[in-house]
N, C-alpha and C positions, 0 to 999 in steps of 0.2 A: 370850415374847410379852408378858407383863405388864410386864417390864422395859423393853421397847421402847415400850410404850404410855406408861409413866410418863416415859421419857426424852423422848418427843414432847411431853409436857406443858410442858416448858421453853420451847419455841417459842411455844406458846399463851400462856403466862404473860407473856412479854415483849411480845407483841402486845396483850394486855389492859392491861398497865401503860402502854404507850404511848398507848392510847386514853383513859386517864384523865389523861394528862400528868403522872403522878407520877414523880419521880426514884427511882432505886433506894434512895437514902438514906431517902426518905419511907416507902417500902414496908418497908424494914428496920426502921425505928423502930416502925411499926405492928405488925410481926411480933415485935418483941423480939429481933432478930438483927442481924447486920452487913450492910453493903453487899456485902461479898465473898460472903456466903452467898446473898444474892439473885442476885448475878451468876452463881454456880455453878448455882443453880436454873434460871435462864433460859438457861444454856448448852445448846445443842442437842446431845443425845447424850452429854453429859459427866457427867450426874448422873441417878440414878433416885431422886427424892425420895419420902419416905413420904407416905401419904395424909394424915396429920395436918399435915405441912408444906405440902402443896398446899392444904389447907383454910385454914390460917393465911394463906397468900399470897392466896387468893381473897378472904377477908374484908378483907385490907389494900387490895385494889384494887376493893372493892365488888361482889364476885361470890359465888356459891355453888358448891359442888362437888356434882355429881349423879353417882352411880355406879349403873348399871343392869345387872342380869343379865337377858339376853334368851334365851329358850329357843331351842335349836337346832331344826333342822327334823326331826331324828329323835326319836321318842318315847323316854322313859326306860323301861327295862325294869321289869317288875312288881316285881322284888325291890328295885330302886333306889327306886321310887315308895313302896313299903311302908316302907323304912328311913327315908325322908325324913318320912313321916307320923309315924313313931315319935319323931321329934325334938321335936315340938311338943306 
């Protein structure tokens, strides 16, 4: 599921870049990479980029990355809740 979500990021990246009217070459230069790497990143379903790569891309096109963990509708078990409290 995460791989699918990250792969879908490519389509969003290409859309964002086009709204800023930047060429792939310009984005690549800002990211410190090549035009072909940007092209792979923007390729729908062809690549599952790392979060750090997505962050670099976002900065290059004037955006930020926001990752949210949203609770599910079912409550965590008491043992899970206790173990999470022990982490912090």
